[in-house]
ROVEXSE-110461 format. One record per atom (N, C-alpha, C, O): z, y, x; residue in one letter. Coordinates in pm, whole numbers, plus 32768, in hexadecimal, padded with zeros to 4 digits. Atoms other than C-alpha are relative to their C-alpha. Example, Ala and Ser with C-alpha at 12.3 -4.5 7.8 and 13.67 -1.06 7.14 Angstrom:
BEGIN
80007F898059A830C7E3E84CEA80008078805AA8042807680C2A7FFA7F897FAES82CA7F968557S8049806D7FB3S805A80DC7FE6S
***
This chain:
BEGIN
7FD6801F7F7AMC600ECAC0CA7M7FAA7F8F8037M7F9A7F287FF4M805380667FC2EC520EBE60D93E80547F93803EE80C17FAC8071E7FBD80707FC0QC584EA900E0CQ7FB57FDC807EQ7F3A7FDA8080Q803E802B7F83AC544EA240F6FA7FCE7F717FEFA800D7F217FABA803880868007VC469E8F10F94V800D7FC08089V7FE47FFA80EEV7FF380497F83DC4BBE7F3109ED7F817FAE8015D7F747F417FDDD807F80427FECHC360E7931118H800D7F7D804BH7FB27F2A8048H7FEF807E7FB9RC3ECE67D11EER800D7F8B7FA1R7FFF7F187FCBR7FF0806C805FSC422E5B610B1S7F7D7FDD7FBAS7F7D7F977F54S8081801B803DWC2ADE5A81063W7FE87F6A7FF4W80007F1F8053W8021808C8017EC246E45D0FCFE7F6B7FF57FE7E7F2F80517FAFE808F800D800CPC0E2E3D70FD2P7FCD800E7F71P7F5D803D7F5DP802C7FF2808ADC0D1E3CB0E56D804580757FBBD8046807E7F41D7FBB7F8C8036GC196E50C0E29G7F9F80707FDFG7F2980597FC8G804D7F898022DC11AE6690DE4D7F9080168064D7FAB802580DBD806E7FED7FA2PBFBDE6920E79P7FF28091802CP7F9D80B1807EP800B7F717FE1CBFF5E8080E8FC805380288079C806A809F808EC7FBE7FE57F80AC0B6E7ED0FD6A7FE67F888059A80377F2B8060A803180727FB3VBFFAE70610BFV800480208095V7FCF808780BEV80067FE77F70PC037E6E81238P7F707FF18030P7F2A7F92800AP808C7FFE7FD6FBEEFE73812E6F7FED803E808AF8045808280BEF80387FB67F8FRBE2FE7A51419R7F7680297FD4R7F317FDD7F90R80887FD3801FABCF3E87113F3A7FC580438079A800A808180CAA80497FBD7F95RBBECE8EA14E1R7F8680417FC3R7F3880007F7CR80767FB58029LBAEAE9F61496L7FA88012807AL7FD5804A80DFL805E7FF47F92LB9B8E9E61577L7F8B80557FD4L7F50803C7F6BL80707FA9801FSB8B1EAF5157AS7F887FD78052S7F8F7FD180CDS807980207FB6TB74FEA9015D3T7FC580828035T7FD980ED7FFBT803B7F897FC6GB691EB7F16ADG805E8048805FG803680A980A0G7FA17FC97F9FSB7C8EBD11777S80677F958020S80697F2B7FE1S7F9A80637FDDDB8E8EB1F181AD808680217FBED80EF7FF57FECD7F857FDB8047RB9E4EBB21726R80347F8A7FAER7FE87F427F6DR7FC080638056SBADBEAC81683S808E802E7FE3S80C7807E802DS7F787FDF8029LBC27EAE215D2L80427F807FD2L80077F327F87L7FB380768029RBD30E9D515A9R807C802F7FB3R80BF808F7FD9R7F8D7FE18055VBE3AE9DB149CV80437F7C7FDDV7FFF7F177FC9V7FB880788028ABF4AE8DE1449A807C80297FB3A80B080977FC4A7F887FE5804EGC06DE8C91359G7FFD7FB57F7DG7FCF7F437F77G7FFF80378087WC09CE88711E8W7F9B804D7FAFW7FA980C67F9DW806A7FBE804BLBF67E8D2111AL802E801C7F72L803A7FC17F1FL7FDA7FD38086TBFD4E9990FECT7F89804B7FC6T7F2A8069800FT806E7FB28039PBEEFEA500EF9P7FEB80858048P7F7980B0805AP800D7F827FB7YBF38EB950FB3Y7FB97FEB8085Y7F5E803780A8Y8041801E7F80DBED8EAFB1103D7F6D7FDB7FEBD7F1780028039D808B8025801FABD9EEA651065A7FAC807D7FEAA7F3A8084801AA80497F838018EBD35EBBF0FEFE7FE680498084E7F77807A809BE800E7FBB7F7FTBD71EC541149T7F987FBA8058T7F447FFD8094T805F804B7FAEIBCB0EB3F11FCI7F7380117FC8I7F1380208014I80827FEA803FGBB93EB631102G7FC780898023G7F5080948041G802D7F7A7FDDMBB7FECDA1146M7FD580068092M7F72804680B4M802580037F72LBB7BEC9B12BEL7F787FBB8013L7F257FEA8061L807F80487FF5ABA5FEBA01296A7F8D80597FD0A7F24805C800FA80687FA68032LB998EC9A11C7L7FE280708063L7F6E80968073L80157F967F9CRB9CBEDA712CFR7FB37FCD8078R7F67801880B6R804A80397F8FMB946ECBC13DAM7F6D7FEA7FDBM7F187FE28033M808A80028030GB80DEC991303G7FBF7F787FF6G7FF97F11801AG804D807B8010PB702EB9712B6P7FF37FB78086P7FE97FF580F0P800880517F88GB6EDEA7913ADG80897FDB8037G80947F8B8094G7F7880217FD6TB866EA6B13D4T80217F737FD1T7FF27F477F68T7FD080858026RB907E91313CCR809880067FF5R80DC80378050R7F7080038019LBA63E8E51338L802A7F6D7FFAL80017F247FA0L7FD5808B7FF7EBB0AE79D139BE80957FF67FE0E80E880348022E7F7480188025FBC4BE72C12F2F80277F738026F7FDB7F148011F7FC480827FE8TBD26E60E1368T808880017FBCT80DE80537FDCT7F81800C8047LBE3EE5A7127FL80537F90803DL80207F40808BL7FA580697FCFABF69E4C912C8A7FC77F767FDFA7F847F677F79A80338087801CPBF16E35312DFP802D7FCB7F78P7FE77F7B7F3AP7FCC80308080RBFE9E31A11A9R7FD580567F89R800580427F1AR802C7FA9806EABF38E42710DAA7FC07FAC7F91A7F737F517FACA8033804B8073SBEE7E3A90F7FS7F7180287FE0S7F3F808F800ES80877FDF8031EBD8FE39E0EDFE800380827FB1E7FA680D27FB8E7FEF7F84804ERBE0DE4B00DF9R8002807A805DR7FC580E0803DR7FFB7F927FA0SBE59E58E0F25S7F78801A803ES7F4E808D804BS80867FF17FC8LBD05E54C0FC1L7FA480447F9BL7F58809F7FBEL80547FC48069SBC5CE5A00E76S802280937FECS7FC880E57FD9S7FD67F748012WBD28E6DF0E53W7FC48059806CW7F9380C68050W80377FB07F92VBCBAE7590FABV7F6980107FEEV7F35807E7FFFV80907FF68018WBB4CE7050F60W7FE280687F94W7F8A80BC7FA6W80187FA58070EBB5FE7C10E16E801D80918026E7FD580EC7FFAE7FDB7F787FD7EBC08E8F10EB4E7F9280438052E7F8480BE804DE80627FC67FA5FBAEBE9200FACF7F707FE17FDBF7F157FFF8028F80878023802BAB9BCE8A30EE8A7FA6807A7FF5A7F2E8070800EA804F7F868011YB949EA090EA7Y7FC080308082Y7F5E807A807EY80357FD47F7FLB909EA3B101DL7F767FC5801CL7F2680028063L808080417FEADB7E3E94A1019D7F8C805A7FD3D7F2680638018D80687FA78033AB716EA3E0F48A7FEE807B8059A7F8880C0804FA80067F8D7FA4RB75DEB461053R7FD57FD6808CR7FDD802680EAR8033802F7F7FGB6D1EA71116FG806B7FD58062G80537FD280DBG7F92802B7FABIB820E9F911F4I801A7F6C7FE5I80367F447F74I7FEC8090800AEB845E8851238E80967FE08005E80DE8012805CE7F7280248006VB997E7EF11DAV800D7F69800EV7FC57F1D7FCDV7FE0808E7FF7SBA21E69E1246S80967FF07FEFS80E58042801ES7F72801E8018VBB6BE60411D8V80147F6D801DV7FCD7F177FE8V7FE2808B7FE0EBC00E4C71269E80947FF0801DE80DC80518033E7F78801F7FD9RBD48E41B12ACR80057FEC8096R7FA47FBE80D3R7FEA80207F73ABDD4E409140CA800D7F69800DA80377F267FAFA7FEF808E7FE8KBDD0E2AF14A4K80947FE18005K80E280328037K7F7280257FFAPBF1BE1F6147DP8036800D808FP7FF37FE980F0P7FC17FEC7F7EGC008E2481599G7FE88089803BG802680AD809FG801B7F787FD0RBF7BE3A715C7R804A80637FA9R804E80547F2FR7FBA7F988049QC045E4D41563Q7F9E806A7FD1Q7F3980848012Q80507F908031VBFB2E5EB1493V8042807F8027V801180EB8008V
***
């Protein structure tokens, strides 16, 4: 039986596998872009990675995590998307400035 997870109880040093985020995929050579926001789970990471690959080389993937995101969470996001660099997709990961919502 599956248990529901209350994502509102996320703590900065908690499980890095459910991180509040905003992401933007930008395609060079066209004005196409895609914005996604929510809780970054491994499933969402896989989906975003596939979308970036479909947009092709030259795509830029920008992640903004909650201002309180831990170093562990930042590292997890970097590691999840490191494989895109070899495919010509630039990835950036940063925290939102304090006072800004994700």
